N, CA, C and O atoms as a GROMACS GRO file, in nm:
protein
  576
    1MET      N    1  -1.172   7.887  10.938
    1MET     CA    2  -1.121   7.778  10.920
    1MET      C    3  -1.113   7.706  11.078
    1MET      O    4  -1.108   7.586  11.105
    2GLU      N    5  -1.116   7.833  11.177
    2GLU     CA    6  -1.084   7.807  11.318
    2GLU      C    7  -1.249   7.761  11.350
    2GLU      O    8  -1.260   7.663  11.423
    3GLN      N    9  -1.333   7.804  11.317
    3GLN     CA   10  -1.502   7.807  11.363
    3GLN      C   11  -1.530   7.652  11.306
    3GLN      O   12  -1.607   7.581  11.371
    4LEU      N   13  -1.467   7.598  11.184
    4LEU     CA   14  -1.498   7.478  11.152
    4LEU      C   15  -1.442   7.360  11.249
    4LEU      O   16  -1.504   7.260  11.283
    5VAL      N   17  -1.305   7.396  11.286
    5VAL     CA   18  -1.209   7.300  11.378
    5VAL      C   19  -1.316   7.300  11.487
    5VAL      O   20  -1.374   7.194  11.506
    6LEU      N   21  -1.349   7.415  11.565
    6LEU     CA   22  -1.433   7.408  11.686
    6LEU      C   23  -1.558   7.323  11.662
    6LEU      O   24  -1.590   7.230  11.736
    7GLN      N   25  -1.625   7.358  11.559
    7GLN     CA   26  -1.773   7.282  11.534
    7GLN      C   27  -1.730   7.146  11.527
    7GLN      O   28  -1.791   7.074  11.607
    8LEU      N   29  -1.633   7.078  11.449
    8LEU     CA   30  -1.609   6.946  11.447
    8LEU      C   31  -1.590   6.887  11.559
    8LEU      O   32  -1.635   6.776  11.584
    9TYR      N   33  -1.511   6.966  11.648
    9TYR     CA   34  -1.473   6.935  11.787
    9TYR      C   35  -1.606   6.888  11.876
    9TYR      O   36  -1.634   6.778  11.922
   10LEU      N   37  -1.676   7.011  11.884
   10LEU     CA   38  -1.784   6.999  11.971
   10LEU      C   39  -1.885   6.896  11.914
   10LEU      O   40  -1.947   6.823  11.992
   11SER      N   41  -1.902   6.890  11.789
   11SER     CA   42  -2.006   6.787  11.728
   11SER      C   43  -1.992   6.642  11.774
   11SER      O   44  -2.087   6.572  11.808
   12TYR      N   45  -1.840   6.599  11.772
   12TYR     CA   46  -1.798   6.463  11.825
   12TYR      C   47  -1.815   6.477  11.962
   12TYR      O   48  -1.882   6.389  12.016
   13GLY      N   49  -1.774   6.560  12.025
   13GLY     CA   50  -1.778   6.552  12.179
   13GLY      C   51  -1.925   6.544  12.225
   13GLY      O   52  -1.966   6.482  12.323
   14ALA      N   53  -1.996   6.616  12.141
   14ALA     CA   54  -2.176   6.600  12.190
   14ALA      C   55  -2.210   6.478  12.174
   14ALA      O   56  -2.262   6.418  12.267
   15TYR      N   57  -2.182   6.408  12.035
   15TYR     CA   58  -2.214   6.280  12.009
   15TYR      C   59  -2.167   6.161  12.135
   15TYR      O   60  -2.241   6.069  12.173
   16ARG      N   61  -2.056   6.183  12.177
   16ARG     CA   62  -1.975   6.104  12.270
   16ARG      C   63  -2.068   6.098  12.384
   16ARG      O   64  -2.128   6.000  12.428
   17ASP      N   65  -2.071   6.230  12.426
   17ASP     CA   66  -2.135   6.265  12.557
   17ASP      C   67  -2.268   6.222  12.556
   17ASP      O   68  -2.313   6.167  12.655
   18GLY      N   69  -2.331   6.240  12.464
   18GLY     CA   70  -2.483   6.210  12.465
   18GLY      C   71  -2.510   6.052  12.463
   18GLY      O   72  -2.617   6.006  12.505
   19LYS      N   73  -2.402   5.967  12.408
   19LYS     CA   74  -2.411   5.827  12.421
   19LYS      C   75  -2.356   5.774  12.553
   19LYS      O   76  -2.416   5.692  12.624
   20GLU      N   77  -2.223   5.836  12.583
   20GLU     CA   78  -2.183   5.777  12.707
   20GLU      C   79  -2.232   5.836  12.844
   20GLU      O   80  -2.256   5.766  12.942
   21LYS      N   81  -2.246   5.987  12.838
   21LYS     CA   82  -2.273   6.052  12.932
   21LYS      C   83  -2.152   6.066  13.047
   21LYS      O   84  -2.158   6.056  13.170
   22LYS      N   85  -2.030   6.094  12.949
   22LYS     CA   86  -1.910   6.141  13.022
   22LYS      C   87  -1.807   6.176  12.897
   22LYS      O   88  -1.812   6.143  12.779
   23ILE      N   89  -1.729   6.242  12.956
   23ILE     CA   90  -1.608   6.314  12.853
   23ILE      C   91  -1.484   6.257  12.866
   23ILE      O   92  -1.452   6.252  12.985
   24SER      N   93  -1.404   6.213  12.797
   24SER     CA   94  -1.275   6.132  12.841
   24SER      C   95  -1.177   6.263  12.859
   24SER      O   96  -1.194   6.371  12.803
   25MET      N   97  -1.077   6.231  12.942
   25MET     CA   98  -0.975   6.341  12.960
   25MET      C   99  -0.873   6.370  12.843
   25MET      O  100  -0.815   6.476  12.819
   26GLY      N  101  -0.865   6.261  12.782
   26GLY     CA  102  -0.774   6.275  12.646
   26GLY      C  103  -0.866   6.382  12.541
   26GLY      O  104  -0.813   6.469  12.472
   27TYR      N  105  -0.978   6.361  12.544
   27TYR     CA  106  -1.067   6.465  12.459
   27TYR      C  107  -1.066   6.569  12.491
   27TYR      O  108  -1.085   6.653  12.403
   28LEU      N  109  -1.042   6.614  12.631
   28LEU     CA  110  -1.041   6.736  12.660
   28LEU      C  111  -0.904   6.821  12.653
   28LEU      O  112  -0.898   6.940  12.622
   29LEU      N  113  -0.801   6.741  12.686
   29LEU     CA  114  -0.666   6.748  12.646
   29LEU      C  115  -0.648   6.811  12.500
   29LEU      O  116  -0.588   6.915  12.475
   30LEU      N  117  -0.714   6.725  12.405
   30LEU     CA  118  -0.725   6.773  12.263
   30LEU      C  119  -0.766   6.900  12.233
   30LEU      O  120  -0.714   6.981  12.156
   31GLY      N  121  -0.884   6.911  12.315
   31GLY     CA  122  -0.970   7.055  12.294
   31GLY      C  123  -0.894   7.182  12.358
   31GLY      O  124  -0.917   7.298  12.323
   32LEU      N  125  -0.781   7.140  12.476
   32LEU     CA  126  -0.698   7.238  12.540
   32LEU      C  127  -0.603   7.264  12.458
   32LEU      O  128  -0.567   7.381  12.450
   33PHE      N  129  -0.540   7.171  12.381
   33PHE     CA  130  -0.424   7.182  12.292
   33PHE      C  131  -0.476   7.276  12.153
   33PHE      O  132  -0.412   7.375  12.119
   34LEU      N  133  -0.590   7.236  12.086
   34LEU     CA  134  -0.653   7.314  12.002
   34LEU      C  135  -0.689   7.449  12.035
   34LEU      O  136  -0.674   7.544  11.958
   35GLY      N  137  -0.739   7.458  12.153
   35GLY     CA  138  -0.772   7.619  12.200
   35GLY      C  139  -0.611   7.676  12.203
   35GLY      O  140  -0.589   7.770  12.127
   36ILE      N  141  -0.528   7.639  12.262
   36ILE     CA  142  -0.422   7.716  12.283
   36ILE      C  143  -0.361   7.758  12.140
   36ILE      O  144  -0.314   7.870  12.118
   37CYS      N  145  -0.370   7.650  12.042
   37CYS     CA  146  -0.295   7.692  11.927
   37CYS      C  147  -0.384   7.781  11.864
   37CYS      O  148  -0.324   7.852  11.784
   38SER      N  149  -0.513   7.805  11.868
   38SER     CA  150  -0.599   7.873  11.806
   38SER      C  151  -0.557   8.012  11.867
   38SER      O  152  -0.530   8.103  11.788
   39LEU      N  153  -0.551   8.035  11.998
   39LEU     CA  154  -0.487   8.154  12.062
   39LEU      C  155  -0.371   8.220  12.021
   39LEU      O  156  -0.361   8.342  12.003
   40ILE      N  157  -0.266   8.121  12.004
   40ILE     CA  158  -0.143   8.158  11.974
   40ILE      C  159  -0.148   8.236  11.818
   40ILE      O  160  -0.107   8.348  11.788
   41SER      N  161  -0.222   8.119  11.724
   41SER     CA  162  -0.228   8.166  11.582
   41SER      C  163  -0.281   8.314  11.572
   41SER      O  164  -0.227   8.396  11.498
   42ARG      N  165  -0.398   8.346  11.659
   42ARG     CA  166  -0.471   8.486  11.654
   42ARG      C  167  -0.355   8.576  11.712
   42ARG      O  168  -0.341   8.688  11.662
   43ILE      N  169  -0.296   8.547  11.785
   43ILE     CA  170  -0.170   8.661  11.850
   43ILE      C  171  -0.072   8.668  11.746
   43ILE      O  172  -0.026   8.775  11.708
   44VAL      N  173  -0.035   8.541  11.691
   44VAL     CA  174   0.100   8.561  11.599
   44VAL      C  175   0.076   8.613  11.459
   44VAL      O  176   0.130   8.714  11.412
   45PHE      N  177  -0.017   8.526  11.391
   45PHE     CA  178  -0.059   8.567  11.249
   45PHE      C  179  -0.145   8.677  11.236
   45PHE      O  180  -0.111   8.756  11.148
   46GLU      N  181  -0.262   8.708  11.308
   46GLU     CA  182  -0.345   8.777  11.283
   46GLU      C  183  -0.322   8.933  11.350
   46GLU      O  184  -0.388   9.034  11.328
   47LYS      N  185  -0.195   8.915  11.447
   47LYS     CA  186  -0.138   9.030  11.528
   47LYS      C  187  -0.262   9.082  11.616
   47LYS      O  188  -0.263   9.201  11.647
   48GLU      N  189  -0.361   9.003  11.656
   48GLU     CA  190  -0.448   9.045  11.766
   48GLU      C  191  -0.406   9.065  11.897
   48GLU      O  192  -0.343   8.984  11.964
   49LYS      N  193  -0.446   9.189  11.936
   49LYS     CA  194  -0.417   9.240  12.072
   49LYS      C  195  -0.465   9.157  12.175
   49LYS      O  196  -0.585   9.127  12.176
   50THR      N  197  -0.389   9.115  12.261
   50THR     CA  198  -0.470   9.002  12.369
   50THR      C  199  -0.477   9.077  12.493
   50THR      O  200  -0.378   9.122  12.551
   51ASP      N  201  -0.611   9.092  12.536
   51ASP     CA  202  -0.628   9.146  12.658
   51ASP      C  203  -0.644   9.026  12.770
   51ASP      O  204  -0.746   8.957  12.781
   52TYR      N  205  -0.538   9.013  12.844
   52TYR     CA  206  -0.534   8.896  12.934
   52TYR      C  207  -0.633   8.907  13.041
   52TYR      O  208  -0.664   8.806  13.104
   53LYS      N  209  -0.692   9.035  13.070
   53LYS     CA  210  -0.826   9.049  13.164
   53LYS      C  211  -0.936   8.962  13.107
   53LYS      O  212  -1.006   8.892  13.182
   54ILE      N  213  -0.955   8.965  12.970
   54ILE     CA  214  -1.066   8.948  12.930
   54ILE      C  215  -1.030   8.769  12.904
   54ILE      O  216  -1.115   8.681  12.920
   55LEU      N  217  -0.918   8.751  12.869
   55LEU     CA  218  -0.900   8.585  12.852
   55LEU      C  219  -0.925   8.534  13.003
   55LEU      O  220  -0.979   8.425  13.020
   56ILE      N  221  -0.890   8.601  13.094
   56ILE     CA  222  -0.927   8.539  13.251
   56ILE      C  223  -1.067   8.540  13.282
   56ILE      O  224  -1.123   8.444  13.335
   57PHE      N  225  -1.137   8.670  13.243
   57PHE     CA  226  -1.269   8.666  13.252
   57PHE      C  227  -1.350   8.564  13.176
   57PHE      O  228  -1.457   8.528  13.224
   58SER      N  229  -1.309   8.516  13.068
   58SER     CA  230  -1.362   8.417  12.980
   58SER      C  231  -1.357   8.286  13.065
   58SER      O  232  -1.451   8.207  13.057
   59LEU      N  233  -1.260   8.262  13.140
   59LEU     CA  234  -1.257   8.137  13.208
   59LEU      C  235  -1.365   8.115  13.310
   59LEU      O  236  -1.392   8.003  13.352
   60LEU      N  237  -1.425   8.224  13.347
   60LEU     CA  238  -1.529   8.228  13.471
   60LEU      C  239  -1.620   8.119  13.477
   60LEU      O  240  -1.636   8.040  13.570
   61PRO      N  241  -1.684   8.125  13.354
   61PRO     CA  242  -1.808   8.005  13.341
   61PRO      C  243  -1.749   7.878  13.385
   61PRO      O  244  -1.802   7.818  13.478
   62GLY      N  245  -1.635   7.827  13.322
   62GLY     CA  246  -1.567   7.690  13.353
   62GLY      C  247  -1.553   7.684  13.479
   62GLY      O  248  -1.587   7.584  13.542
   63MET      N  249  -1.496   7.797  13.538
   63MET     CA  250  -1.429   7.791  13.702
   63MET      C  251  -1.587   7.772  13.801
   63MET      O  252  -1.592   7.706  13.905
   64VAL      N  253  -1.688   7.834  13.751
   64VAL     CA  254  -1.818   7.800  13.816
   64VAL      C  255  -1.864   7.685  13.820
   64VAL      O  256  -1.894   7.637  13.929
   65PHE      N  257  -1.881   7.607  13.693
   65PHE     CA  258  -1.890   7.468  13.692
   65PHE      C  259  -1.807   7.363  13.765
   65PHE      O  260  -1.848   7.261  13.820
   66LEU      N  261  -1.671   7.411  13.753
   66LEU     CA  262  -1.574   7.343  13.852
   66LEU      C  263  -1.586   7.346  13.986
   66LEU      O  264  -1.566   7.245  14.054
   67LEU      N  265  -1.619   7.455  14.035
   67LEU     CA  266  -1.630   7.476  14.172
   67LEU      C  267  -1.776   7.421  14.227
   67LEU      O  268  -1.793   7.378  14.341
   68TYR      N  269  -1.879   7.430  14.126
   68TYR     CA  270  -1.998   7.335  14.167
   68TYR      C  271  -1.972   7.182  14.176
   68TYR      O  272  -2.012   7.104  14.262
   69HIS      N  273  -1.895   7.157  14.067
   69HIS     CA  274  -1.865   7.017  14.080
   69HIS      C  275  -1.790   6.964  14.212
   69HIS      O  276  -1.813   6.854  14.262
   70PHE      N  277  -1.696   7.057  14.264
   70PHE     CA  278  -1.631   7.021  14.382
   70PHE      C  279  -1.743   7.008  14.501
   70PHE      O  280  -1.757   6.911  14.576
   71ILE      N  281  -1.803   7.104  14.502
   71ILE     CA  282  -1.928   7.108  14.609
   71ILE      C  283  -2.008   7.012  14.608
   71ILE      O  284  -2.037   6.958  14.715
   72ASN      N  285  -2.067   6.963  14.476
   72ASN     CA  286  -2.178   6.856  14.469
   72ASN      C  287  -2.123   6.773  14.341
   72ASN      O  288  -2.164   6.804  14.229
   73SER      N  289  -2.049   6.687  14.355
   73SER     CA  290  -2.005   6.604  14.238
   73SER      C  291  -2.107   6.532  14.160
   73SER      O  292  -2.096   6.511  14.039
   74GLU      N  293  -2.214   6.493  14.237
   74GLU     CA  294  -2.329   6.447  14.175
   74GLU      C  295  -2.399   6.504  14.090
   74GLU      O  296  -2.460   6.442  14.003
   75ALA      N  297  -2.400   6.653  14.105
   75ALA     CA  298  -2.471   6.729  14.027
   75ALA      C  299  -2.464   6.763  13.890
   75ALA      O  300  -2.553   6.775  13.806
   76ILE      N  301  -2.301   6.781  13.879
   76ILE     CA  302  -2.250   6.838  13.738
   76ILE      C  303  -2.098   6.747  13.729
   76ILE      O  304  -2.020   6.724  13.822
   77GLY      N  305  -2.087   6.713  13.609
   77GLY     CA  306  -1.949   6.664  13.583
   77GLY      C  307  -1.831   6.767  13.594
   77GLY      O  308  -1.849   6.888  13.586
   78MET      N  309  -1.713   6.710  13.614
   78MET     CA  310  -1.588   6.803  13.601
   78MET      C  311  -1.569   6.811  13.475
   78MET      O  312  -1.515   6.917  13.444
   79GLY      N  313  -1.598   6.723  13.364
   79GLY     CA  314  -1.566   6.740  13.230
   79GLY      C  315  -1.644   6.861  13.176
   79GLY      O  316  -1.586   6.932  13.093
   80ASP      N  317  -1.762   6.890  13.214
   80ASP     CA  318  -1.835   6.995  13.167
   80ASP      C  319  -1.772   7.138  13.214
   80ASP      O  320  -1.795   7.231  13.136
   81GLY      N  321  -1.702   7.166  13.318
   81GLY     CA  322  -1.656   7.264  13.398
   81GLY      C  323  -1.503   7.281  13.287
   81GLY      O  324  -1.479   7.384  13.224
   82LEU      N  325  -1.432   7.182  13.284
   82LEU     CA  326  -1.328   7.203  13.199
   82LEU      C  327  -1.350   7.218  13.052
   82LEU      O  328  -1.265   7.285  12.993
   83LEU      N  329  -1.431   7.177  12.994
   83LEU     CA  330  -1.486   7.214  12.856
   83LEU      C  331  -1.507   7.356  12.854
   83LEU      O  332  -1.451   7.424  12.768
   84LEU      N  333  -1.586   7.411  12.944
   84LEU     CA  334  -1.601   7.565  12.930
   84LEU      C  335  -1.480   7.648  12.966
   84LEU      O  336  -1.463   7.762  12.922
   85CYS      N  337  -1.402   7.592  13.042
   85CYS     CA  338  -1.254   7.662  13.065
   85CYS      C  339  -1.178   7.649  12.925
   85CYS      O  340  -1.105   7.741  12.889
   86ILE      N  341  -1.194   7.550  12.858
   86ILE     CA  342  -1.138   7.550  12.702
   86ILE      C  343  -1.194   7.622  12.616
   86ILE      O  344  -1.123   7.689  12.541
   87LEU      N  345  -1.329   7.626  12.606
   87LEU     CA  346  -1.416   7.722  12.525
   87LEU      C  347  -1.376   7.894  12.562
   87LEU      O  348  -1.380   7.993  12.490
   88GLY      N  349  -1.349   7.883  12.659
   88GLY     CA  350  -1.316   8.028  12.720
   88GLY      C  351  -1.170   8.080  12.660
   88GLY      O  352  -1.144   8.198  12.637
   89ILE      N  353  -1.088   7.980  12.639
   89ILE     CA  354  -0.962   7.988  12.598
   89ILE      C  355  -0.963   8.012  12.438
   89ILE      O  356  -0.896   8.094  12.376
   90TRP      N  357  -1.061   7.913  12.383
   90TRP     CA  358  -1.063   7.919  12.241
   90TRP      C  359  -1.148   8.023  12.202
   90TRP      O  360  -1.104   8.087  12.107
   91CYS      N  361  -1.302   8.077  12.264
   91CYS     CA  362  -1.354   8.180  12.211
   91CYS      C  363  -1.348   8.319  12.286
   91CYS      O  364  -1.401   8.421  12.241
   92THR      N  365  -1.283   8.312  12.397
   92THR     CA  366  -1.243   8.423  12.482
   92THR      C  367  -1.388   8.497  12.522
   92THR      O  368  -1.473   8.432  12.582
   93ASP      N  369  -1.410   8.633  12.488
   93ASP     CA  370  -1.538   8.677  12.566
   93ASP      C  371  -1.675   8.609  12.486
   93ASP      O  372  -1.785   8.603  12.541
   94LYS      N  373  -1.653   8.570  12.377
   94LYS     CA  374  -1.773   8.475  12.316
   94LYS      C  375  -1.838   8.379  12.412
   94LYS      O  376  -1.959   8.357  12.408
   95VAL      N  377  -1.761   8.324  12.496
   95VAL     CA  378  -1.797   8.224  12.580
   95VAL      C  379  -1.919   8.236  12.656
   95VAL      O  380  -2.004   8.149  12.674
   96TRP      N  381  -1.916   8.365  12.703
   96TRP     CA  382  -2.048   8.396  12.784
   96TRP      C  383  -2.180   8.389  12.733
   96TRP      O  384  -2.279   8.361  12.801
   97LYS      N  385  -2.178   8.420  12.586
   97LYS     CA  386  -2.308   8.383  12.503
   97LYS      C  387  -2.341   8.243  12.474
   97LYS      O  388  -2.457   8.202  12.477
   98LEU      N  389  -2.240   8.169  12.447
   98LEU     CA  390  -2.257   8.021  12.453
   98LEU      C  391  -2.289   7.943  12.587
   98LEU      O  392  -2.358   7.841  12.594
   99TRP      N  393  -2.230   8.006  12.688
   99TRP     CA  394  -2.273   7.953  12.819
   99TRP      C  395  -2.403   7.984  12.854
   99TRP      O  396  -2.459   7.882  12.893
  100TYR      N  397  -2.484   8.093  12.857
  100TYR     CA  398  -2.629   8.137  12.859
  100TYR      C  399  -2.697   8.083  12.759
  100TYR      O  400  -2.812   8.042  12.775
  101THR      N  401  -2.634   8.076  12.646
  101THR     CA  402  -2.750   7.993  12.549
  101THR      C  403  -2.764   7.835  12.573
  101THR      O  404  -2.869   7.772  12.566
  102SER      N  405  -2.653   7.790  12.600
  102SER     CA  406  -2.644   7.636  12.646
  102SER      C  407  -2.748   7.607  12.758
  102SER      O  408  -2.840   7.526  12.755
  103LEU      N  409  -2.704   7.704  12.874
  103LEU     CA  410  -2.810   7.672  12.960
  103LEU      C  411  -2.945   7.712  12.963
  103LEU      O  412  -3.012   7.676  13.060
  104LEU      N  413  -2.997   7.778  12.877
  104LEU     CA  414  -3.128   7.815  12.824
  104LEU      C  415  -3.165   7.686  12.748
  104LEU      O  416  -3.260   7.625  12.798
  105PHE      N  417  -3.109   7.630  12.636
  105PHE     CA  418  -3.144   7.505  12.577
  105PHE      C  419  -3.151   7.390  12.704
  105PHE      O  420  -3.254   7.326  12.723
  106PHE      N  421  -3.037   7.372  12.780
  106PHE     CA  422  -3.046   7.252  12.879
  106PHE      C  423  -3.183   7.282  12.977
  106PHE      O  424  -3.253   7.193  13.025
  107SER      N  425  -3.201   7.417  12.993
  107SER     CA  426  -3.302   7.403  13.119
  107SER      C  427  -3.446   7.386  13.038
  107SER      O  428  -3.535   7.326  13.097
  108ILE      N  429  -3.467   7.430  12.925
  108ILE     CA  430  -3.566   7.392  12.848
  108ILE      C  431  -3.589   7.267  12.819
  108ILE      O  432  -3.700   7.219  12.844
  109TYR      N  433  -3.486   7.186  12.759
  109TYR     CA  434  -3.500   7.048  12.752
  109TYR      C  435  -3.540   6.980  12.886
  109TYR      O  436  -3.628   6.894  12.888
  110GLY      N  437  -3.474   7.019  12.998
  110GLY     CA  438  -3.507   6.953  13.125
  110GLY      C  439  -3.619   6.971  13.176
  110GLY      O  440  -3.658   6.889  13.259
  111ILE      N  441  -3.694   7.072  13.143
  111ILE     CA  442  -3.816   7.093  13.192
  111ILE      C  443  -3.931   7.036  13.110
  111ILE      O  444  -4.036   6.996  13.160
  112PHE      N  445  -3.906   7.037  12.995
  112PHE     CA  446  -3.991   6.951  12.900
  112PHE      C  447  -3.997   6.826  12.926
  112PHE      O  448  -4.101   6.766  12.953
  113MET      N  449  -3.862   6.769  12.919
  113MET     CA  450  -3.859   6.592  12.961
  113MET      C  451  -3.909   6.579  13.106
  113MET      O  452  -3.970   6.475  13.128
  114ALA      N  453  -3.897   6.653  13.192
  114ALA     CA  454  -3.966   6.640  13.319
  114ALA      C  455  -4.137   6.642  13.330
  114ALA      O  456  -4.208   6.572  13.402
  115THR      N  457  -4.171   6.733  13.248
  115THR     CA  458  -4.320   6.762  13.227
  115THR      C  459  -4.377   6.627  13.156
  115THR      O  460  -4.479   6.578  13.205
  116ILE      N  461  -4.322   6.572  13.053
  116ILE     CA  462  -4.376   6.459  13.014
  116ILE      C  463  -4.322   6.342  13.072
  116ILE      O  464  -4.344   6.239  13.009
  117LYS      N  465  -4.249   6.330  13.189
  117LYS     CA  466  -4.201   6.236  13.305
  117LYS      C  467  -4.112   6.138  13.222
  117LYS      O  468  -4.121   6.018  13.250
  118ARG      N  469  -4.044   6.169  13.144
  118ARG     CA  470  -3.940   6.105  13.082
  118ARG      C  471  -3.802   6.118  13.161
  118ARG      O  472  -3.716   6.031  13.143
  119ILE      N  473  -3.783   6.202  13.229
  119ILE     CA  474  -3.676   6.202  13.341
  119ILE      C  475  -3.740   6.263  13.486
  119ILE      O  476  -3.842   6.330  13.499
  120SER      N  477  -3.657   6.223  13.575
  120SER     CA  478  -3.664   6.277  13.714
  120SER      C  479  -3.567   6.374  13.742
  120SER      O  480  -3.486   6.415  13.660
  121ILE      N  481  -3.575   6.407  13.852
  121ILE     CA  482  -3.499   6.532  13.895
  121ILE      C  483  -3.345   6.467  13.923
  121ILE      O  484  -3.247   6.541  13.933
  122LYS      N  485  -3.338   6.336  13.933
  122LYS     CA  486  -3.215   6.280  13.951
  122LYS      C  487  -3.133   6.251  13.822
  122LYS      O  488  -3.011   6.237  13.818
  123SER      N  489  -3.216   6.244  13.723
  123SER     CA  490  -3.137   6.197  13.618
  123SER      C  491  -3.035   6.265  13.550
  123SER      O  492  -3.052   6.386  13.532
  124LYS      N  493  -2.930   6.210  13.506
  124LYS     CA  494  -2.823   6.246  13.433
  124LYS      C  495  -2.838   6.321  13.304
  124LYS      O  496  -2.914   6.256  13.233
  125ILE      N  497  -2.803   6.416  13.251
  125ILE     CA  498  -2.852   6.473  13.125
  125ILE      C  499  -2.698   6.542  13.100
  125ILE      O  500  -2.641   6.618  13.177
  126PRO      N  501  -2.652   6.494  12.972
  126PRO     CA  502  -2.524   6.538  12.922
  126PRO      C  503  -2.549   6.701  12.864
  126PRO      O  504  -2.640   6.737  12.789
  127TYR      N  505  -2.469   6.764  12.909
  127TYR     CA  506  -2.440   6.909  12.889
  127TYR      C  507  -2.388   6.930  12.762
  127TYR      O  508  -2.432   7.023  12.695
  128PHE      N  509  -2.268   6.827  12.705
  128PHE     CA  510  -2.199   6.878  12.588
  128PHE      C  511  -2.282   6.917  12.486
  128PHE      O  512  -2.260   7.028  12.439
  129PRO      N  513  -2.384   6.842  12.434
  129PRO     CA  514  -2.474   6.862  12.354
  129PRO      C  515  -2.530   7.010  12.343
  129PRO      O  516  -2.545   7.068  12.236
  130PHE      N  517  -2.559   7.062  12.461
  130PHE     CA  518  -2.618   7.181  12.450
  130PHE      C  519  -2.505   7.291  12.404
  130PHE      O  520  -2.532   7.378  12.320
  131LEU      N  521  -2.406   7.282  12.452
  131LEU     CA  522  -2.282   7.373  12.411
  131LEU      C  523  -2.270   7.341  12.246
  131LEU      O  524  -2.261   7.437  12.170
  132TRP      N  525  -2.271   7.262  12.216
  132TRP     CA  526  -2.274   7.233  12.078
  132TRP      C  527  -2.369   7.291  12.002
  132TRP      O  528  -2.333   7.348  11.899
  133LEU      N  529  -2.499   7.289  12.033
  133LEU     CA  530  -2.626   7.341  11.979
  133LEU      C  531  -2.593   7.488  11.993
  133LEU      O  532  -2.601   7.562  11.894
  134ALA      N  533  -2.559   7.531  12.103
  134ALA     CA  534  -2.534   7.704  12.126
  134ALA      C  535  -2.434   7.771  12.031
  134ALA      O  536  -2.451   7.886  11.989
  135ASN      N  537  -2.301   7.674  11.989
  135ASN     CA  538  -2.222   7.715  11.907
  135ASN      C  539  -2.261   7.731  11.780
  135ASN      O  540  -2.231   7.829  11.713
  136LEU      N  541  -2.353   7.605  11.728
  136LEU     CA  542  -2.406   7.606  11.609
  136LEU      C  543  -2.480   7.697  11.563
  136LEU      O  544  -2.468   7.745  11.450
  137LEU      N  545  -2.577   7.735  11.660
  137LEU     CA  546  -2.686   7.856  11.641
  137LEU      C  547  -2.584   7.967  11.623
  137LEU      O  548  -2.600   8.022  11.514
  138TYR      N  549  -2.478   8.019  11.701
  138TYR     CA  550  -2.415   8.148  11.686
  138TYR      C  551  -2.342   8.155  11.536
  138TYR      O  552  -2.347   8.255  11.463
  139MET      N  553  -2.265   8.014  11.500
  139MET     CA  554  -2.206   7.992  11.406
  139MET      C  555  -2.294   8.034  11.270
  139MET      O  556  -2.250   8.102  11.177
  140GLY      N  557  -2.413   7.983  11.278
  140GLY     CA  558  -2.540   8.000  11.179
  140GLY      C  559  -2.558   8.134  11.149
  140GLY      O  560  -2.545   8.175  11.034
  141VAL      N  561  -2.593   8.221  11.260
  141VAL     CA  562  -2.616   8.365  11.257
  141VAL      C  563  -2.485   8.449  11.218
  141VAL      O  564  -2.495   8.571  11.205
  142GLY      N  565  -2.374   8.390  11.200
  142GLY     CA  566  -2.264   8.476  11.186
  142GLY      C  567  -2.179   8.539  11.304
  142GLY      O  568  -2.107   8.638  11.296
  143TYR      N  569  -2.203   8.459  11.413
  143TYR     CA  570  -2.148   8.511  11.534
  143TYR      C  571  -1.988   8.490  11.534
  143TYR      O  572  -1.902   8.567  11.577
  144GLY      N  573  -1.971   8.351  11.468
  144GLY     CA  574  -1.820   8.315  11.476
  144GLY      C  575  -1.736   8.398  11.415
  144GLY      O  576  -1.615   8.375  11.417
   0.00000   0.00000   0.00000
């Protein structure tokens, strides 16, 4: 059930980000709320032992994006970093595979579009759809 909710959240967010090239703060707060609810339910109902070091470690991809946003705000949006932090809460240690895979998809797409001259180096590409695609891939192969 948790994976279905995450997939619905990411699919709608990917659609909105692809269309508007931005993520609203309200939508990110909804994801934060759902992620915290998911974490609490795993701790309380499933009696899952929570290793707080892993939880903090899972926030690092989002923190890297946020740091890069504050260094060069035109290169990457703050919403992408916040979304990765939210996924870190939601998916804990699984967020690293999502991050690497989404960056791989993002890079392949960017190189392909630049090669066929559809985008330039300054073009803004929404990142949310690539996170959704990575999660969809892992959900499909039984990762979730």
